[in-house]
N, C-alpha and C positions, 0 to 999 in steps of 0.2 A: 744699446742692445746691439749686437754684430749680427747682422744677417748671414746666414751660410745658406745659398740656395742648393738644393740637390736636384738634378734634372733627369726623372727616370725614377717610378716607384714600381721597379718589378719585382721579383721573388729576393734578389740578392741585397735588396736596399732595407728590408725590415731592421736588421740589427745596426745597420748603419745609421740609420734613422733615430731609432730607439735610443742609442749610445749619445747621440748628439742632443737630444731632448733630456737627457736623463742629466748631461753637462751644461745645460742652458740656464740654470739657474747659477751657478758657481761661477760660470765662463761667461755670463751675461750675453748669452746667444738668442736670435731668433731664427727658428728652420722653417725656410720657405720649401716646400716641395712640388715641382712641377711636373706633370704627367699630362698626355693625352687624354687619360681617363682621371675625372675629378675623383670620381669614387674609389680608385684604386690610392690615389693622392690621400683622401681625407681617411681611409683606412688605416694608411702608415702614421698619419699623425695622432691619431686615434683621441681626437677631442683635447689635445695637450694646450695649455695655455700661451706656451712659446713657440707653437706651430700654427703654419699657415697651409691649408693647401689651395693650388690653383691649377687650372687647367691652360696647358701651351702648345700651341701647334710649332713643333720645333722646324719646321718647313716654313713659316711666318717669318721673316725676318724682320719686322716690327716687333711682334710680340716678343722673339728670341730676344731682340737688343734691349728691349725694354726690362725684362726681368733680370738680366745680366746688370745692367747698368746699377739695379738695385742691390746689389750682392756685394758683400766684402770678400768672398771667396766663392768660387765655383765648385761645385761637383757634378760631374757628367756620369752619370751611370745608364745613359744611353748604349746601343748595340755599336759596336767599335766604330762603323763606318760614319756614324753620324757624329763624331768628337770633332771633326774639324772645322765645322762652321762655328759650331761653340768657341773652340780655341781662338779662331781667329776674331771673334768678339770680344774675348777677354783680351787680346792683344791690343785691340781698338779702345777698349774704357779700360786697361789697366788693372786687370783682375787675374789673381791667381789661379790655378786650376788643378782639379785633381781627378784620375782616372783609373779603372782596375784593367783597362785593356792593354793589349800589346801596343807599343810605339809603331806606328805605320810611317813610312817613308816621306809622307807628305807632313805627318805632324813633325817627324826630324827636322824638317826644312824650315819651321817655325822658330828653331833654336837661336839662331844669331839676333832675331828681332826681341826675342822674349829675353836673353841676357842684356840686350840694350836697353831693355825698359825695367830692369832688375825684377823679372814675373818668375815664379816657380811654376812649372807646368809637371807634375807628378804624375808618372804613369807606371802600370805594372804593378800595383801595389795592393791586389787583391790578395786570393789563395794562390794560385798557379797560373800566372807568375805573380810573384807580390812575395808571399811568406816564404816560398822556396828560395827567392834572391836573397833576401835577408837573412834566414837563419844559415844558408850556405857561406856568402859572404862573412859572418860574423866567426865563422869556425875558421874559414880559408885564411883570413887576415891574421886571426890567432895563430896559425900555423906557421905563417910568415914572418910574423913578428918575433916568433922564438928561433927564427931562422931556418926552419925547414921548407922543404923543396916539395910541392905537391906533385905525385905520382899518378894517383886514380881519385876520380869524382865519379859516383854515380848518385843519381837522386830519381826519387820517386812519389807520385800521388794520385791517390784515387778517391773517388766518391763513389761511396758502398752506402750497404743499408747494415744499420748498427745490427749486432748481433741477438738483439732481444727482439727485432723484428723481421729477421730473416727467416722466412718460411716457405721459399721456394726451393727445388732443387739447382738453381744457377747461382742460388747466394749472391743475387744481385735485385735491385731495382732502380727506377729510373731516380736521381736525386738532384740532377741538371736536365739540359735540353737533350731530348730523346734524339734528335736529328743527329746532333754531332758525336752521340755514342753510337749509332747505326754506319755512319760515315767513315768513323775514327781510322787512321792509316793511310786513306786514299791519298792520291795526288801526289806519288813520287815513292821511291823507296826509304826506307828509314836509313840513317847514315848514322854511323857513331865509330868511336875509336875504343880498340881492345889490345892492349900490351902493345902499342905502336903500331898495329895495323888498322886501316881504315876497314871498315865492315858495311855492307850494305845487305837490308833485308827487302826483298819486292814484297808488294802487299798481297800476293796470293802465298807467302810464307811467314808473314810476319805473327801469326797466332799460334803457328806451330814452332817457335822459337823463341822461349819466354825464360825469366831468370825468377828463381825463387827467392821469397825474402821470408823472414822470419821477425814479428813484431813482439817483445814480451807481453805477454798477457792475453795477446790476440790470437796467436799461433800464425800460421803459414799463409802468406800470400803468394801471388805470381805476378810478374810486370811484362808486357810487351813494349817493344821500343817504340818510342815517340818517333816522328818522322824526320827530325833533323836536330842531334844532339852537339854537332860541330860547331853552331853558333855561339855557343857557351865559352868557345876557348877566347875569344876576343872579350865578350861581356865581362867572365868572370877572371881575365888575364891568366888564362890556362893554357899560353902558346906553346908549351913542352910537355903538356900532359902526355901521359901513355895510355890511359884509360878513361874514356870520357862517353858517359851512357845516360840516358834519360828515357823514364819509363812511364807508364800508365798502370796502376795497380788493382788487380782484381782477386777475388779467392781464385784458390787453386782449383783447377778444372776447367775454368769460364772459356779460357782461349781454345781449349781443343775442342770445346762445343761451339762455340762461334764460327771457329774455322768452316763448319759444317754449313753456314750462310755463305761466306764467301766463295768455297768452292761451286755451292749451285750456283752462284751470281746472284742472289737475293738484295745484296747490300748495292748492285748497281744503282747509280742515279743518274744514268745519261740518255734512258729512253723509256716511253710510257709503254704501258701493257693495255693492247686492246679490251675494251668492254670492260675494264677493271671493276667497276661500279657492282656488276652484277656477278663478280665470281667470287666463289668460296673460298675458304683459306685453303681445302684441299686441293681445289682447282688451280689456283695461286702456287701450290707445291708441284703439284704434277707438271705444271707448265714448264719447268726446267729438267724433266725428266725423259727419256726415251720413250717414242710410241711403243707400246706392248699392252694388245687388248687382253690378254691373258692374266698379267701379272698386276697386282694390287699396287697403288702409289705406295705402300709401306714398304712392301717387298722390293720394288724397284729402286726406292731411295737408300735400303740398307746394301741393297747389292752395289749400286754405283760408287757411294764412299765407303764399301767395306764396314759396315757399321754392326756386330752382333746384338741379337734381340736381347741379350742381358747387359749388354754395356749401359752404362750411366749415361752417357751422351743421348741413346735412344729413349730412355725415360724423361730426359730432358726435352726432347723435341715432341714428345707427345705431351708434357705438360703445358706446351705454349698452345694447344688445341691447333697445329698445324694441319692436320688431317680431317678437321671437321667439314662435313657435307654442308653443313648449317650455319655457319657463321658466315656472315658476307664482307667482303671489303670495304663497299660501300662509297668507294673514292674513285671519282671519275678521272679519266686519264693519268693516272697514277703511276709513278716509276716503281720498279721492283723495290728500291729503298725505302718509299713512302709506304707502302703495303707491308713491308716488314716492320717498320716503326708502328704503324696501328696494330699489328698482331701482338707485337709486344706489350705496347701500352695496354692491352688487355690484362696481361699479366703481371706485370712490373711497374705498375702504377703505385705510388706509397698510399696506404690505407689511411684513414686519419689520424689513428692514432701511433703508425709507425713513426720510427726515428732515422734518421739517415747518420752516418759516420764518414768523417773524412780521416784519410791515413797518409803519413808523408813519412819518407825515412830517405836520410844522405847516408853515402858511406864516404870516407876521405883517407885516402891513402897517401903517405908523406915518407919523405927521409930526411931523420934528422939526428946529426954527430953520427953518420954513418949507419944507424940503423933503422930500420923500416917500422912503420906504425900505420895502425888502422883505427878509425872512428866510427863509430855507428850511432847516429843520433836520428831518432824516431818520434812523431809526433802524432796522436790519436785525439780528434775531438767527436762527440757525439751530440748529435742535434738536441732540442728541449721538446718539438713538437714541429708541425706542419709550416708555420710562420717562422719560429726561429731554428731552422735547421743548422746542421753544423756547417752547411754550405755556405748558408747566410752570413753567420758569425764569422766564418776564415776569410770571406770575400769582404763582407761590409766593414769589421772592426779594424783592420789595417787603413782602409780609407780614411774612415772616420775618425781615427788616431793622427794620421798623417794630415787631415784637415786643419786640427787644430793645432797642432805643432807648427804648421804653416803659419796659421793664423795668428797665432800667438808668440811668432819670428824665432822658435826655437830650431826652427829648418830655416836656413838664409840663403843657400847657395841657389843662384838663378839658374834657367835656362831648362829644357826639354830633357827629362832624365827618368831614371828608373831608380828603385832604393837598395843601391850597392855601396853605398858610401857609407862609414862608419855615424857620420851627424845626422843619418836618417835612420839608420838600421837599429842602432844601439837602444834609443830612447823608443823607438815603436815596438820592438821587440819584448821590453822590459814591462810595458804596459799590457801589452797581450798576455805576456805571463800571468798578470794580475788577473786577467780575465779569463784563466783556465787554458789557454792554447800554450803549453810548455812542450819545450825538445827535450828528450831523455838521452843523456851521450852514454855512451859506455867503450872503452877500449876493447878491440878483439883483433885477432892475430894477423898480420898483414898477410894476404895470400897474393895482391895482384890483381885478383879474379873473384868471381863467385864460385864457389866449388860446385854448388848447387845449379849452376846456370847452363841452359843449352843455347848459347846463343851462336857458337859453331865458329 
């Protein structure tokens, strides 16, 4: 039996571990799941005879080294900043490694040694990053192989609530880390290329410059710009591209309403609020508004942000209980962003029977034989339940498939890498298709831009 070590048994590991256990008989595998919580690891194994749950303190060098030495390949599902020690142990003991996280500078620095030891350190093999890389490079490489020249590449991904579970005015629920949603877009201007011109969107304007997308059978969506689209010029070999834009998908109307929080300052994470634990949601909202003893909090907010009483944005704010004098924050020394997250979790936490949905769309514009063409490629994945979510499936399955391909010698090229080479993406995308993760492509008129966008 070949031993696959999975370190980390969080939400995104459920589909990964189940897929490996399902393959364990035909592939002669034993799956060891290590987590700081033995109970969490046991839940993921679920009594399977080819699985073992263990508890490991990742900061304990002896414990960590012992389990890595016993593995044939290591999958790290830890938070990104914890991969490095695992990677160094894998170098020491000659083990291949797979992660779903972005490659850090420190991880890149291990490349020379990994190549020298003929080891594969596969990173960015989840959803985004991961499936986005593979599905994009497959089309881009096909265009280049025909002699085409890339002119435009736009890519969008979103974790949303499935239509059958969409029961609030925001058409949104948390399907991933709520904190990341609250802090989205902060830390610098969004940067992208449009028709050969570099564009920048500062944070305070980010949610008012969105692009409209249409997904067959699912209707219209909107996307706001990711922080840095330009880094993909080099990654995808698009140095001469005219339009390059990556964004995050939401349902239409979300961004305009979210902008209220940005303008008020509720997404700020740089300072704490005094006596926050005793503050009501109403007092929290009022703390960002001018003092006026005669006007209500509601009136002050509407006046300040010029929101009409019959505007759907107003109904969205009311739905969140932002003006409740009874609900308490209950968090000591909290930042505005932490308090907003608490308020949103009251309304946006998935219910037991709710399902999530992943939506991804790419646009490829290119010139071939003197004519300009455009391809639209879209993927929608609906979760099964709260354990086997669409997010867990689209993050975990590519990790599991890549792990087996490496273990079986089907992926051979050593080094610290991401899945942008044909040797990697072709077999993984083919197997993802067998598991219901399918991209539907269609040709659309080339316009060089999206006529519905207001990117400016």
